[in-house]
C-alpha positions in Angstrom: 15.4 26.2 7.5 17.0 25.5 4.2 16.9 21.6 4.9 13.5 21.8 6.1 12.3 23.3 2.6 14.7 21.4 0.6 12.6 18.7 2.4 9.3 19.5 1.8 8.7 18.1 -1.5 10.1 14.9 0.0 7.6 15.2 2.4 4.3 16.1 0.3 4.6 12.9 -1.7 5.3 11.0 0.8 2.0 11.6 2.5 0.2 11.9 -1.1 1.5 9.2 -1.9 1.5 6.8 1.5 0.5 3.2 1.0 -2.7 3.3 2.5 -3.5 6.3 0.5 -2.5 4.5 -2.3 -4.2 1.2 -1.8 -7.3 2.8 -0.5 -7.4 4.7 -4.1 -6.4 1.7 -6.2 -9.4 0.0 -4.3 -11.8 2.2 -6.2 -10.8 1.3 -10.1 -10.0 -2.1 -9.5 -13.9 -2.1 -8.1 -15.2 -0.8 -10.6 -13.5 -2.3 -13.2 -14.9 -6.3 -11.9 -18.7 -4.4 -10.6 -21.6 -4.6 -12.4 -23.0 -1.4 -11.0 -22.0 1.8 -9.4 -23.5 0.6 -6.1 -21.6 -2.5 -5.9 -18.2 -1.0 -7.0 -18.5 1.6 -4.5 -19.6 -1.0 -1.8 -16.7 -3.0 -2.4 -14.0 -0.4 -2.4 -15.2 1.6 0.9 -15.5 -2.0 2.5 -11.9 -3.0 1.3 -10.9 0.9 2.1 -12.2 0.8 5.8 -10.3 -2.4 6.6 -7.2 -2.2 4.6 -6.5 1.6 4.9 -8.7 3.1 7.1 -8.5 1.1 10.5 -4.6 0.9 10.9 -4.4 4.6 9.7 -6.5 5.0 12.5 -4.9 2.8 14.8 -0.9 4.6 13.9 -2.5 8.1 14.4 -3.3 6.9 17.6 -0.1 5.1 18.7 1.4 8.3 17.5 -0.7 10.4 19.9 -0.1 8.1 22.6 3.9 8.7 22.4 4.5 4.8 21.4 5.1 5.8 17.6 6.9 8.8 16.3 5.2 9.3 13.7 3.2 8.4 10.9 6.3 7.3 8.7 7.3 5.1 11.3 10.7 5.2 10.8 12.3 3.1 14.1 11.6 -0.4 12.5 10.9 -2.0 16.0 7.5 0.7 15.9 6.5 -1.2 12.4 5.5 -4.6 14.0 2.2 -3.7 16.1 0.7 -1.6 13.1 1.8 -4.5 10.6 -0.1 -6.9 12.9 -3.1 -4.8 13.1 -2.9 -4.1 9.2 -2.6 -8.2 8.9 -6.3 -8.5 10.8 -8.0 -5.7 8.5 -6.9 -7.0 5.8 -7.9 -10.8 6.9 -11.4 -9.1 7.6 -11.9 -7.2 4.4 -10.7 -10.6 2.2 -13.3 -12.3 3.9 -16.0 -9.5 3.8 -15.6 -9.0 -0.1 -16.2 -12.8 -0.1 -19.5 -12.6 2.1 -20.4 -9.5 -0.1 -20.1 -11.6 -3.3 -17.5 -9.7 -5.2 -15.8 -11.0 -8.5 -12.8 -12.9 -8.0 -10.6 -10.1 -8.1 -11.6 -8.1 -5.2 -11.2 -11.0 -2.9 -7.8 -11.3 -4.6 -6.6 -8.1 -4.6 -7.3 -8.6 -0.7 -5.4 -12.0 -0.3 -2.4 -10.0 -1.9 -2.3 -7.2 0.3 -2.9 -9.6 3.2 0.1 -11.4 1.7 2.8 -8.4 0.9 1.9 -7.1 4.3 3.1 -10.7 5.8 5.9 -10.4 4.1 6.8 -7.1 5.1 6.5 -7.8 8.9 8.6 -11.2 8.2 10.8 -8.7 6.7 11.1 -6.2 9.2 11.5 -8.4 12.3 15.3 -8.3 11.2 15.3 -5.6 8.5 13.5 -2.4 7.1 11.9 -2.4 4.0 10.4 0.8 2.4 6.6 -0.1 2.4 6.1 3.4 0.0 8.1 1.9 -2.7 5.9 -1.6 -2.6 2.9 -0.2 -3.1 3.3 2.5 -5.8 4.9 -0.3 -8.1 2.1 -2.6 -7.3 -0.4 -0.2 -8.1 1.7 1.3 -11.5 1.6 -2.5 -12.6 -1.9 -3.3 -11.5 -2.6 -0.2 -13.8 -0.9 -1.5 -16.5 -3.0 -5.1 -15.7 -6.5 -3.5 -16.0 -6.1 -0.8 -18.1 -3.0 -1.5 -20.8 1.0 -0.5 -21.1 0.0 3.4 -21.7 -1.6 4.2 -18.5 1.0 2.1 -16.8 4.0 3.9 -19.1 2.3 7.6 -17.6 2.4 6.4 -13.8 5.9 4.9 -13.5 7.5 7.9 -12.9 6.2 7.8 -9.6 8.1 5.0 -8.7 11.9 6.2 -8.8 10.0 9.5 -7.1 8.4 7.8 -4.5 11.9 6.3 -3.6 13.8 9.4 -3.9 11.1 11.1 -1.3 12.1 8.6 1.1 16.0 8.2 0.5 15.8 11.9 0.8 13.7 12.0 4.0 16.5 9.5 5.3 13.4 6.8 6.1 14.7 4.5 3.7 18.4 3.1 2.3 18.5 2.9 -1.6 18.8 -1.1 -1.3 15.7 -1.0 0.8 13.5 1.1 -1.5 14.7 -1.5 -4.2 14.3 -4.5 -1.6 10.1 -2.5 -1.3 9.8 -2.1 -5.1 11.0 -6.0 -5.9 8.1 -7.5 -3.3 5.4 -5.2 -4.5 6.4 -6.4 -8.4 6.4 -9.8 -7.5 3.5 -10.3 -5.5 1.1 -7.8 -7.9 2.6 -10.1 -10.6 2.1 -13.0 -9.4 -1.5 -12.0 -7.9 -2.9 -11.6 -12.0 -1.0 -15.0 -13.1 -2.8 -16.7 -10.6 -6.2 -15.1 -11.5 -5.6 -15.6 -15.1 
């Protein structure tokens, strides 16, 4: 009982700042930054969110319900492979859809680099476990800095070690897996904005 209470903060952080939530939320400031109208921004953000975040989340929930996956955070490495494949398909669809909808280059590029990140994570997962939570929150903080400046990024930056600590506390990842996820998220997000420039 004490252990459950002691881990409750870590479970809460892991759920609130899970990759689908972070990426789905991040799509909105990116869309509003690039759109000329509110309707455009909402359409583009929702398109990204449905294909990249909602589709894989529904698949994972369905697999958990069927007993094929132990839990939504997919602690068992081998159980992550099929959800990664579903995520890759969904993200590829988002990339194509955003281009067809005429979204400015930032939005399809965001989807493309999401696709690259997921593909890299899948490749690593075939041999080793790596933290998607750490990857997504690091990418989100860097994206905030690139779009809105250093101060907002610094305000959000404590979330990176907090999320990492939560994953370690829940024994979902080791320190090296958390650091590796952060490096992947950081490097690929920086590459996205360098490409945009």
